[in-house]
MDTraj code that builds the backbone (N, CA, C; nanometers):
import mdtraj as md
import numpy as np

residues = "MET GLN ILE LYS ILE LYS SER GLN ASN LEU ASN LEU ASN ASP GLU GLN LYS ALA LEU ILE GLU SER LYS VAL GLU LYS LEU LYS ASN LEU ALA ASP ARG LEU ASP ASP GLU SER ALA GLU PHE ARG VAL GLU VAL ARG HIS GLU LYS ALA ARG LYS ALA GLU ASP ALA TYR VAL CYS GLN LEU THR ILE PHE VAL PRO ASN ALA VAL LEU ARG ALA GLU SER ARG GLU GLU SER ILE GLU ASN ALA VAL ASP ASP CYS LEU ASP LYS ILE TYR LYS PRO ILE GLU ARG TYR LYS ALA LYS MET HIS ARG SER ASP LYS LYS GLY LEU GLY ALA LYS GLY LEU GLU ASP ILE GLU LYS PRO SER ASP GLU PHE GLU ILE PRO LYS ILE LEU ARG ARG LYS ARG PHE SER ALA LYS ALA PRO MET THR GLU GLU GLU ALA ILE GLU ARG MET GLU MET ILE GLY HIS GLY PHE PHE LEU PHE ASN ASN MET ASP THR ASN ARG PHE SER ILE VAL TYR LYS ARG ASP ASP GLY TYR TYR GLY ILE ILE GLU PRO LYS MET ASN ASN ASP".split()
xyz = np.array([
    [0.0895, -0.1253, -0.0053],
    [0.0087, 0.0034, 0.0178],
    [0.0901, 0.1407, 0.0103],
    [0.0743, 0.1906, -0.1140],
    [0.1460, 0.3303, -0.0982],
    [0.0447, 0.4530, -0.0895],
    [0.0959, 0.5582, -0.0205],
    [-0.0005, 0.6642, 0.0086],
    [0.1014, 0.7898, -0.0581],
    [0.0400, 0.8423, -0.1341],
    [0.1141, 0.9976, -0.1935],
    [0.0131, 1.0985, -0.1694],
    [0.0881, 1.1989, -0.1043],
    [0.0011, 1.3222, -0.0817],
    [0.0596, 1.4212, -0.1395],
    [-0.0326, 1.4947, -0.2039],
    [0.0204, 1.6095, -0.2764],
    [-0.0790, 1.7525, -0.2555],
    [-0.0318, 1.8640, -0.2449],
    [-0.1051, 1.9745, -0.2264],
    [-0.0796, 2.0982, -0.3209],
    [-0.1832, 2.1763, -0.3478],
    [-0.1905, 2.2680, -0.4570],
    [-0.2294, 2.3866, -0.3890],
    [-0.1851, 2.5102, -0.4046],
    [-0.2178, 2.6381, -0.3858],
    [-0.2149, 2.6476, -0.2152],
    [-0.1202, 2.5503, -0.1682],
    [-0.1562, 2.5540, -0.0112],
    [-0.0293, 2.4735, 0.0492],
    [0.0444, 2.4804, 0.1451],
    [0.1141, 2.4133, 0.2143],
    [0.0888, 2.3363, 0.3152],
    [0.0931, 2.1919, 0.3356],
    [0.0271, 2.1054, 0.4135],
    [0.1679, 2.0720, 0.5321],
    [0.1461, 2.1101, 0.6528],
    [0.2700, 2.0962, 0.7193],
    [0.2700, 1.9365, 0.7749],
    [0.3765, 1.9016, 0.8199],
    [0.4072, 1.7648, 0.8608],
    [0.3072, 1.6907, 0.9192],
    [0.2427, 1.7652, 1.0286],
    [0.1498, 1.6894, 1.1381],
    [0.0068, 1.7016, 1.0436],
    [-0.0137, 1.7810, 0.9470],
    [-0.1426, 1.7662, 0.8754],
    [-0.1156, 1.6485, 0.7780],
    [-0.0034, 1.6021, 0.7143],
    [0.0322, 1.4941, 0.6279],
    [0.0457, 1.3899, 0.6796],
    [0.0669, 1.3766, 0.8455],
    [0.0555, 1.2373, 0.8898],
    [-0.0912, 1.2483, 0.9525],
    [-0.1530, 1.3402, 0.9822],
    [-0.2824, 1.3063, 1.0052],
    [-0.3900, 1.2171, 0.8812],
    [-0.3576, 1.3079, 0.7761],
    [-0.3975, 1.2507, 0.6271],
    [-0.3660, 1.1098, 0.6150],
    [-0.2321, 1.0661, 0.6243],
    [-0.1910, 0.9580, 0.5919],
    [-0.2319, 0.8449, 0.7092],
    [-0.2457, 0.8619, 0.8325],
    [-0.3036, 0.7804, 0.9238],
    [-0.4652, 0.7573, 0.8916],
    [-0.5385, 0.8411, 0.8633],
    [-0.6569, 0.8262, 0.8173],
    [-0.6859, 0.7453, 0.7128],
    [-0.5937, 0.7723, 0.6079],
    [-0.6154, 0.6790, 0.4857],
    [-0.5839, 0.5307, 0.4807],
    [-0.4824, 0.5271, 0.5851],
    [-0.4165, 0.4216, 0.5971],
    [-0.5358, 0.3110, 0.6642],
    [-0.6208, 0.3794, 0.7619],
    [-0.7529, 0.2993, 0.7921],
    [-0.8195, 0.2218, 0.6911],
    [-0.8169, 0.2539, 0.5579],
    [-0.9025, 0.2215, 0.4822],
    [-0.8443, 0.0885, 0.4112],
    [-0.7209, 0.0343, 0.4432],
    [-0.6663, -0.0786, 0.3930],
    [-0.7370, -0.2063, 0.4760],
    [-0.8131, -0.1512, 0.5919],
    [-0.8692, -0.2896, 0.6622],
    [-1.0124, -0.2929, 0.5802],
    [-1.0680, -0.2349, 0.5116],
    [-1.2059, -0.2532, 0.4321],
    [-1.1826, -0.3603, 0.3271],
    [-1.0772, -0.4038, 0.2669],
    [-1.0736, -0.4791, 0.1716],
    [-0.9114, -0.5282, 0.1657],
    [-0.8958, -0.6895, 0.1302],
    [-0.7793, -0.7245, 0.1216],
    [-0.6954, -0.6591, 0.0106],
    [-0.7519, -0.6398, -0.0887],
    [-0.6852, -0.5680, -0.2249],
    [-0.6390, -0.4515, -0.1766],
    [-0.7112, -0.3673, -0.0779],
    [-0.6420, -0.2294, -0.0705],
    [-0.5355, -0.2403, 0.0203],
    [-0.4937, -0.3654, 0.0923],
    [-0.3767, -0.3725, 0.1576],
    [-0.2603, -0.4097, 0.0682],
    [-0.3124, -0.4530, -0.0512],
    [-0.1852, -0.5100, -0.1268],
    [-0.0687, -0.4324, -0.1694],
    [0.0202, -0.4765, -0.1888],
    [0.1409, -0.3948, -0.2371],
    [0.1521, -0.3139, -0.3572],
    [0.0420, -0.3742, -0.4457],
    [0.0265, -0.2762, -0.5703],
    [-0.0918, -0.1712, -0.5468],
    [-0.1509, -0.1661, -0.4496],
    [-0.2449, -0.0422, -0.4272],
    [-0.1837, 0.0579, -0.4070],
    [-0.2254, 0.1842, -0.4819],
    [-0.1660, 0.3244, -0.4476],
    [-0.2990, 0.3984, -0.4254],
    [-0.2727, 0.4887, -0.3036],
    [-0.3611, 0.5821, -0.2754],
    [-0.2947, 0.7002, -0.3057],
    [-0.3844, 0.7994, -0.3932],
    [-0.3254, 0.9379, -0.3984],
    [-0.4515, 1.0460, -0.3436],
    [-0.3714, 1.1136, -0.2534],
    [-0.4752, 1.2048, -0.1935],
    [-0.4175, 1.3553, -0.2528],
    [-0.4901, 1.4256, -0.3031],
    [-0.4859, 1.5799, -0.3416],
    [-0.5315, 1.6461, -0.2824],
    [-0.4743, 1.7410, -0.2020],
    [-0.5393, 1.8623, -0.1216],
    [-0.5370, 1.9855, -0.1728],
    [-0.6288, 2.0757, -0.2097],
    [-0.5987, 2.2149, -0.3004],
    [-0.6832, 2.3059, -0.2378],
    [-0.6408, 2.4323, -0.2369],
    [-0.7218, 2.5250, -0.2154],
    [-0.7626, 2.6027, -0.3544],
    [-0.8996, 2.6502, -0.3677],
    [-0.9341, 2.6812, -0.4592],
    [-1.0064, 2.8271, -0.4364],
    [-1.0151, 2.9180, -0.5161],
    [-1.1091, 3.0493, -0.4884],
    [-1.2414, 3.0228, -0.5433],
    [-1.3369, 3.0407, -0.4234],
    [-1.4419, 2.9913, -0.4490],
    [-1.5804, 3.1233, -0.4190],
    [-1.6761, 3.1259, -0.4670],
    [-1.7650, 3.2207, -0.4448],
    [-1.8212, 3.2069, -0.2826],
    [-1.8092, 3.0821, -0.2508],
    [-1.8469, 3.0601, -0.1223],
    [-1.7314, 3.0295, -0.0242],
    [-1.6953, 3.0974, 0.0817],
    [-1.5892, 3.0574, 0.1626],
    [-1.5788, 2.9182, 0.2067],
    [-1.7087, 2.8752, 0.2255],
    [-1.7131, 2.7192, 0.2827],
    [-1.6621, 2.6143, 0.1904],
    [-1.6392, 2.6203, 0.0695],
    [-1.5918, 2.5549, -0.0239],
    [-1.4864, 2.6021, -0.0824],
    [-1.3973, 2.6382, -0.0142],
    [-1.2537, 2.6886, -0.0396],
    [-1.1483, 2.5470, -0.0450],
    [-1.1760, 2.4485, 0.0117],
    [-1.0624, 2.3331, 0.0021],
    [-1.1222, 2.2069, -0.0695],
    [-1.0662, 2.1410, -0.1303],
    [-1.0984, 2.0359, -0.2095],
    [-0.9990, 1.9010, -0.1840],
    [-1.0341, 1.7953, -0.1291],
    [-0.9719, 1.7049, -0.1241],
    [-1.0218, 1.5875, -0.2292],
    [-0.9181, 1.5214, -0.2978],
    [-0.9597, 1.4375, -0.4110],
    [-0.8712, 1.3007, -0.3691],
    [-0.9490, 1.1849, -0.3386],
    [-0.8794, 1.0804, -0.3245],
    [-0.8908, 0.9612, -0.4389],
    [-0.8100, 0.9287, -0.5012],
    [-0.7804, 0.8137, -0.6112],
    [-0.7160, 0.7041, -0.5269],
    [-0.7771, 0.5762, -0.5652],
    [-0.7058, 0.4633, -0.5159],
    [-0.6982, 0.3804, -0.6345],
    [-0.5778, 0.3547, -0.6827],
    [-0.5551, 0.2362, -0.7818],
    [-0.5333, 0.1133, -0.7308],
    [-0.6364, 0.0158, -0.7576],
    [-0.6309, -0.1208, -0.7050],
    [-0.6335, -0.2305, -0.8410],
    [-0.5883, -0.3397, -0.8334],
    [-0.6205, -0.4405, -0.9359],
    [-0.7557, -0.4192, -1.0059],
    [-0.7335, -0.4073, -1.1532],
    [-0.8607, -0.4070, -1.2316],
    [-0.9703, -0.2757, -1.1948],
    [-0.9227, -0.1696, -1.1133],
    [-1.0270, -0.0867, -1.1087],
    [-0.9416, 0.0466, -1.0486],
    [-1.0032, 0.1571, -1.0634],
    [-0.9750, 0.2970, -1.0052],
    [-1.0852, 0.3584, -0.9316],
    [-1.0648, 0.3643, -0.7924],
    [-1.1628, 0.4281, -0.7082],
    [-1.1456, 0.5641, -0.6752],
    [-1.2645, 0.6183, -0.6864],
    [-1.2432, 0.7974, -0.6780],
    [-1.3473, 0.8592, -0.6035],
    [-1.3115, 0.9684, -0.4970],
    [-1.3873, 1.0469, -0.4154],
    [-1.3561, 1.2058, -0.4287],
    [-1.4178, 1.2834, -0.4331],
    [-1.3821, 1.4234, -0.4067],
    [-1.4944, 1.5105, -0.2959],
    [-1.4247, 1.6052, -0.2306],
    [-1.5183, 1.6784, -0.1478],
    [-1.4576, 1.8251, -0.1333],
    [-1.5563, 1.9106, -0.1216],
    [-1.5207, 2.0610, -0.1157],
    [-1.5819, 2.1050, 0.0367],
    [-1.4869, 2.1547, 0.1100],
    [-1.5414, 2.1951, 0.2462],
    [-1.4808, 2.3371, 0.2789],
    [-1.5005, 2.3764, 0.3987],
    [-1.4498, 2.4961, 0.4709],
    [-1.3012, 2.5128, 0.5258],
    [-1.2647, 2.3797, 0.5367],
    [-1.1371, 2.3422, 0.6161],
    [-1.0469, 2.2196, 0.5435],
    [-0.9546, 2.2345, 0.5662],
    [-0.8593, 2.0948, 0.4963],
    [-0.9078, 1.9499, 0.5670],
    [-0.9388, 1.9713, 0.7156],
    [-0.9564, 1.8576, 0.7864],
    [-1.1082, 1.8124, 0.7212],
    [-1.1977, 1.9011, 0.7367],
    [-1.3250, 1.8559, 0.6935],
    [-1.3409, 1.7940, 0.5630],
    [-1.2498, 1.8474, 0.4622],
    [-1.2577, 1.8164, 0.3156],
    [-1.1883, 1.6691, 0.3217],
    [-1.0931, 1.6461, 0.4017],
    [-1.0526, 1.5019, 0.4037],
    [-1.1262, 1.3984, 0.4493],
    [-1.1968, 1.4556, 0.5913],
    [-1.3003, 1.3713, 0.6413],
    [-1.4349, 1.3082, 0.5651],
    [-1.4747, 1.4152, 0.4915],
    [-1.5812, 1.4085, 0.3771],
    [-1.5103, 1.3241, 0.2821],
    [-1.4092, 1.3368, 0.2424],
    [-1.3842, 1.2717, 0.1169],
    [-1.3721, 1.1074, 0.1519],
    [-1.3052, 1.0781, 0.2759],
    [-1.2915, 0.9665, 0.3297],
    [-1.4452, 0.8676, 0.3380],
    [-1.5269, 0.9413, 0.3891],
    [-1.6700, 0.9133, 0.4163],
    [-1.7433, 0.8745, 0.2721],
    [-1.6982, 0.9534, 0.1804],
    [-1.7344, 0.9229, 0.0317],
    [-1.6803, 0.7961, -0.0500],
    [-1.5528, 0.7691, 0.0024],
    [-1.4995, 0.6728, -0.0820],
    [-1.5579, 0.5076, -0.0310],
    [-1.6128, 0.5062, 0.0824],
    [-1.6835, 0.3821, 0.1401],
    [-1.7588, 0.3026, 0.0217],
    [-1.8415, 0.3885, -0.0289],
    [-1.9257, 0.3247, -0.1388],
    [-1.8635, 0.2658, -0.2350],
    [-1.7903, 0.3479, -0.3270],
    [-1.7034, 0.2888, -0.4373],
    [-1.6082, 0.1492, -0.3877],
    [-1.5817, 0.1540, -0.2655],
    [-1.4848, 0.0579, -0.2136],
    [-1.5803, -0.0944, -0.1941],
    [-1.7182, -0.0578, -0.1356],
    [-1.8032, -0.1528, -0.1399],
    [-1.8395, -0.2394, -0.2888],
    [-1.8584, -0.1380, -0.3711],
    [-1.8729, -0.1622, -0.5028],
    [-1.7659, -0.2851, -0.5732],
    [-1.6442, -0.2108, -0.5294],
    [-1.5424, -0.2633, -0.5928],
    [-1.5323, -0.4372, -0.5293],
    [-1.5751, -0.4243, -0.3884],
    [-1.5609, -0.5475, -0.3282],
    [-1.6806, -0.6435, -0.3913],
    [-1.7784, -0.5939, -0.4073],
    [-1.8798, -0.6872, -0.4773],
    [-1.8656, -0.7389, -0.6163],
    [-1.7656, -0.6307, -0.6917],
    [-1.7467, -0.6697, -0.8160],
    [-1.6346, -0.7925, -0.8210],
    [-1.5401, -0.7788, -0.7027],
    [-1.4436, -0.8807, -0.6928],
    [-1.5024, -1.0244, -0.6516],
    [-1.6302, -1.0044, -0.5516],
    [-1.6910, -1.1160, -0.5207],
    [-1.7475, -1.1915, -0.6427],
    [-1.8135, -1.1084, -0.7222],
    [-1.8946, -1.1713, -0.8521],
    [-1.7853, -1.2220, -0.9482],
    [-1.6637, -1.1917, -0.9670],
    [-1.5643, -1.2195, -1.0592],
    [-1.5024, -1.3745, -0.9936],
    [-1.4957, -1.3549, -0.8777],
    [-1.4561, -1.4874, -0.8071],
    [-1.5409, -1.5991, -0.8053],
    [-1.6598, -1.5573, -0.8096],
    [-1.7636, -1.6569, -0.7960],
    [-1.7884, -1.7324, -0.9546],
    [-1.7183, -1.6523, -1.0534],
    [-1.7162, -1.6973, -1.1612],
    [-1.5826, -1.7800, -1.2096],
    [-1.4941, -1.7694, -1.1023],
    [-1.3441, -1.8320, -1.1271],
    [-1.2622, -1.7250, -1.1778],
    [-1.2709, -1.6192, -1.1823],
    [-1.1850, -1.5083, -1.2556],
    [-1.1012, -1.4383, -1.1628],
    [-1.1423, -1.4423, -1.0513],
    [-1.0611, -1.3752, -0.9532],
    [-0.9524, -1.4543, -0.8836],
    [-0.8852, -1.3774, -0.7965],
    [-0.7560, -1.4504, -0.7520],
    [-0.7542, -1.4925, -0.6098],
    [-0.8752, -1.4856, -0.5585],
    [-0.8930, -1.5243, -0.4082],
    [-1.0260, -1.6250, -0.4112],
    [-1.0156, -1.7190, -0.3066],
    [-1.1181, -1.8091, -0.3007],
    [-1.2220, -1.7239, -0.2297],
    [-1.3568, -1.7861, -0.2588],
    [-1.4914, -1.7491, -0.2056],
    [-1.4905, -1.7358, -0.0263],
    [-1.4049, -1.8340, 0.0374],
    [-1.4257, -1.8093, 0.1621],
    [-1.3397, -1.6778, 0.2314],
    [-1.2261, -1.6297, 0.1636],
    [-1.1735, -1.5188, 0.2212],
    [-1.2617, -1.3926, 0.1582],
    [-1.3566, -1.3631, 0.1119],
    [-1.4307, -1.2576, 0.0936],
    [-1.5655, -1.2523, 0.1615],
    [-1.5981, -1.1215, 0.1973],
    [-1.7244, -1.1196, 0.2509],
    [-1.8358, -1.1177, 0.1488],
    [-1.9436, -1.1707, 0.1861],
    [-2.0630, -1.1479, 0.1043],
    [-2.1040, -1.0020, 0.1084],
    [-2.0840, -0.9500, -0.0198],
    [-2.1422, -0.7903, -0.0279],
    [-2.2795, -0.7994, -0.0038],
    [-2.3149, -0.6600, 0.0485],
    [-2.4875, -0.6292, 0.0959],
    [-2.5582, -0.6151, -0.0409],
    [-2.6968, -0.6300, -0.0455],
    [-2.7455, -0.6213, -0.1731],
    [-2.7425, -0.4740, -0.2230],
    [-2.7137, -0.3933, -0.1208],
    [-2.7315, -0.2245, -0.1494],
    [-2.6499, -0.1906, -0.2517],
    [-2.5364, -0.2828, -0.2837],
    [-2.4248, -0.2364, -0.3963],
    [-2.4439, -0.3233, -0.5276],
    [-2.5734, -0.3536, -0.5537],
    [-2.5657, -0.4301, -0.6742],
    [-2.5273, -0.3496, -0.7907],
    [-2.4748, -0.4003, -0.9019],
    [-2.4406, -0.3181, -1.0168],
    [-2.5858, -0.2661, -1.0845],
    [-2.5911, -0.1494, -1.1095],
    [-2.7116, -0.1107, -1.1948],
    [-2.7144, -0.1647, -1.3265],
    [-2.8448, -0.1749, -1.3538],
    [-2.8856, -0.2230, -1.5105],
    [-2.8943, -0.0929, -1.5786],
    [-2.8586, -0.1319, -1.6923],
    [-2.8849, -0.0246, -1.8088],
    [-3.0306, -0.0130, -1.8325],
    [-3.0769, 0.0701, -1.8262],
    [-3.2257, 0.0999, -1.8566],
    [-3.2671, 0.1752, -2.0162],
    [-3.1488, 0.2350, -2.0446],
    [-3.1640, 0.3299, -2.1794],
    [-3.0357, 0.3216, -2.2472],
    [-3.0262, 0.3220, -2.3706],
    [-2.9102, 0.3370, -2.4419],
    [-2.9641, 0.4356, -2.5417],
    [-2.8816, 0.5379, -2.5597],
    [-2.9297, 0.6464, -2.6566],
    [-2.8094, 0.6454, -2.7886],
    [-2.8522, 0.6706, -2.8945],
    [-2.7873, 0.6682, -3.0158],
    [-2.8167, 0.7875, -3.0885],
    [-2.7316, 0.8448, -3.1260],
    [-2.7230, 0.9740, -3.2056],
    [-2.6378, 0.9742, -3.3236],
    [-2.6672, 1.0224, -3.4164],
    [-2.5964, 1.0407, -3.5451],
    [-2.4814, 1.1603, -3.5126],
    [-2.3529, 1.1482, -3.5504],
    [-2.2612, 1.2413, -3.5081],
    [-2.2487, 1.3203, -3.6195],
    [-2.2666, 1.4784, -3.5814],
    [-2.2309, 1.5335, -3.6857],
    [-2.0973, 1.5864, -3.7185],
    [-2.0945, 1.6541, -3.8139],
    [-1.9510, 1.6912, -3.8874],
    [-1.8476, 1.7312, -3.7525],
    [-1.7308, 1.7098, -3.7762],
    [-1.6431, 1.7739, -3.6692],
    [-1.6561, 1.9136, -3.6021],
    [-1.6401, 1.9157, -3.4682],
    [-1.6627, 2.0719, -3.4374],
    [-1.5604, 2.1076, -3.3256],
    [-1.5523, 2.2201, -3.3187],
    [-1.4343, 2.2965, -3.2172],
    [-1.4930, 2.2664, -3.0866],
    [-1.4037, 2.2590, -2.9822],
    [-1.4430, 2.2612, -2.8347],
    [-1.5405, 2.3774, -2.8008],
    [-1.5099, 2.4933, -2.8545],
    [-1.6195, 2.5709, -2.8260],
    [-1.7565, 2.5457, -2.8699],
    [-1.7721, 2.5093, -3.0101],
    [-1.8807, 2.4647, -3.0346],
    [-1.9642, 2.3572, -2.9816],
    [-1.8935, 2.2628, -2.9389],
    [-1.9264, 2.1843, -2.8504],
    [-1.9951, 2.2165, -2.7129],
    [-1.9168, 2.3183, -2.6493],
    [-1.9644, 2.3714, -2.5268],
    [-2.1049, 2.4529, -2.5407],
    [-2.1198, 2.5095, -2.6750],
    [-2.2468, 2.5816, -2.6925],
    [-2.3552, 2.4997, -2.7400],
    [-2.3222, 2.4008, -2.7857],
    [-2.4146, 2.2836, -2.8236],
    [-2.4781, 2.2151, -2.6711],
    [-2.3751, 2.1963, -2.5901],
    [-2.4181, 2.1312, -2.4571],
    [-2.4910, 2.2201, -2.3848],
    [-2.4589, 2.3689, -2.3722],
    [-2.5459, 2.4490, -2.3094],
    [-2.6804, 2.4735, -2.3631],
    [-2.6731, 2.4573, -2.4886],
    [-2.8162, 2.4742, -2.5658],
    [-2.9169, 2.3560, -2.5190],
    [-2.8766, 2.2365, -2.5042],
    [-2.9338, 2.1238, -2.4748],
    [-2.9872, 2.1142, -2.3278],
    [-2.8715, 2.1670, -2.2330],
    [-2.9013, 2.1635, -2.0887],
    [-2.8435, 2.0620, -2.0408],
    [-2.7277, 2.0036, -2.1023],
    [-2.6775, 1.8785, -2.0337],
    [-2.5865, 1.9040, -1.9617],
    [-2.5081, 1.8179, -1.8795],
    [-2.3833, 1.8438, -1.7933],
    [-2.2610, 1.7820, -1.8834],
    [-2.2685, 1.7388, -1.9867],
    [-2.1738, 1.6815, -2.0715],
    [-2.2171, 1.6542, -2.2052],
    [-2.1143, 1.6572, -2.3097],
    [-2.1850, 1.6268, -2.4650],
    [-2.0640, 1.5539, -2.5311],
    [-2.0870, 1.4542, -2.6010],
    [-1.9989, 1.3915, -2.6860],
    [-1.9961, 1.4657, -2.8117],
    [-1.8677, 1.4658, -2.8748],
    [-1.8622, 1.5325, -2.9941],
    [-1.7273, 1.4708, -3.0524],
    [-1.7223, 1.4939, -3.1842],
    [-1.6120, 1.4497, -3.2742],
    [-1.5403, 1.6028, -3.2901],
    [-1.4199, 1.5764, -3.2045],
    [-1.3191, 1.6927, -3.2027],
    [-1.2567, 1.7314, -3.3214],
    [-1.2627, 1.8417, -3.3680],
    [-1.1997, 1.8937, -3.5016],
    [-1.0474, 1.8846, -3.4891],
    [-1.0017, 1.9470, -3.3959],
    [-0.8391, 1.9576, -3.3713],
    [-0.7877, 1.8033, -3.3507],
    [-0.8597, 1.7099, -3.2821],
    [-0.7696, 1.5744, -3.2636],
    [-0.8297, 1.4750, -3.3550],
    [-0.9444, 1.4889, -3.4122],
    [-1.0183, 1.4033, -3.5138],
    [-1.0551, 1.2571, -3.4453],
    [-1.0898, 1.3136, -3.3158],
    [-1.1342, 1.1719, -3.2418],
    [-1.2706, 1.2200, -3.1553],
    [-1.3246, 1.1394, -3.0799],
    [-1.4388, 1.1565, -3.0196],
    [-1.3959, 1.2255, -2.8618],
    [-1.4602, 1.3019, -2.8451],
    [-1.4409, 1.3738, -2.6917],
    [-1.5670, 1.3982, -2.6235],
    [-1.5394, 1.4235, -2.4917],
    [-1.6496, 1.4588, -2.4075],
    [-1.6213, 1.5883, -2.3331],
    [-1.6969, 1.6855, -2.3669],
    [-1.6731, 1.8005, -2.2902],
    [-1.7782, 1.7993, -2.1702],
    [-1.7550, 1.8652, -2.0436],
    [-1.8540, 1.8541, -1.9393],
    [-1.8250, 1.9819, -1.8767],
    [-1.9310, 2.0027, -1.7721],
    [-1.9287, 2.1366, -1.7003],
    [-1.8984, 2.0830, -1.5536],
    [-1.7721, 2.1568, -1.4910],
    [-1.7274, 2.1229, -1.3640],
    [-1.8046, 2.1989, -1.2642],
    [-1.7900, 2.1548, -1.1450],
    [-1.8363, 2.2092, -1.0210],
    [-1.8060, 2.3647, -1.0047],
    [-1.7103, 2.3818, -1.0563],
    [-1.6606, 2.5439, -1.0305],
    [-1.6775, 2.6302, -1.1392],
    [-1.7746, 2.5605, -1.2208],
    [-1.8335, 2.6551, -1.3532],
    [-1.7531, 2.6533, -1.4436],
    [-1.6190, 2.6333, -1.4723],
    [-1.5413, 2.5698, -1.5759],
    [-1.5768, 2.4763, -1.6496],
    [-1.5036, 2.4490, -1.7602],
    [-1.5423, 2.3086, -1.8527],
    [-1.4103, 2.2270, -1.8521],
    [-1.4408, 2.1016, -1.8634],
    [-1.3367, 2.0192, -1.8769],
    [-1.3504, 1.9052, -1.9951],
    [-1.2441, 1.8608, -2.0327],
    [-1.2760, 1.7501, -2.1722],
    [-1.1792, 1.6366, -2.1593],
    [-1.2645, 1.5373, -2.1948],
    [-1.2198, 1.4030, -2.1907],
    [-1.1922, 1.3301, -2.3003],
    [-1.0609, 1.2968, -2.3365],
    [-1.0346, 1.2778, -2.4750],
    [-0.9548, 1.1087, -2.4493],
    [-0.9879, 1.0182, -2.5293],
    [-0.9459, 0.9047, -2.5415],
    [-0.7822, 0.8918, -2.5699],
    [-0.7136, 0.8138, -2.4872],
    [-0.5392, 0.8022, -2.4961],
    [-0.5552, 0.6620, -2.5754],
    [-0.5060, 0.6656, -2.6904],
    [-0.4729, 0.5536, -2.7828],
    [-0.3473, 0.5109, -2.7667],
    [-0.3166, 0.3737, -2.7848],
    [-0.1801, 0.3140, -2.7570],
    [-0.0788, 0.3844, -2.8134],
    [-0.0835, 0.4079, -2.9405],
    [0.0150, 0.4880, -3.0113],
    [0.0389, 0.6357, -2.9764],
    [-0.0089, 0.6786, -2.8776],
    [0.0143, 0.8426, -2.8319],
    [0.1286, 0.8431, -2.7478],
])
top = md.Topology()
chain = top.add_chain()
for i, resn in enumerate(residues, 1):
    res = top.add_residue(resn, chain, resSeq=i)
    for name in ("N", "CA", "C"):
        top.add_atom(name, md.element.get_by_symbol(name[0]), res)
traj = md.Trajectory(xyz[None], top)
């Protein structure tokens, strides 16, 4: 289990880093694979200028485990509250991961025996896909045109053929009011 702590727009002192590390380390008890030497925990704490003072600190926790990436994010008025809230939010993805590992072990695909894994609660069943949308991709467009189209239809994200990269990309609206782009990384990139 590796824990990496990074800060942005603020300086964490040694006491704060030690506190964050001790809290994150407790997560290893939730599942065997979190305590695995290949598991990597990345904690990013940053200060953002926000309209509301109570949303100034952001904690983002990303856990890299075999066959999955688990993530949680929290915005709070203090570093400690942001970290605590983020840790509270990561429990549900961990439970889903454990349930997924249980299912794959049951099919003979996992590395552990059934006797070593707790039976997951029914609360964390994988949701069924109820609807599939298909649409015809229009001609390639710029990122700005994609943002305009997304805003016009009132969605939080929009899939488009990016004129600059000649690949499909997703533009999305972030919680801070800015936009983000998700692009596929091909093996030859």
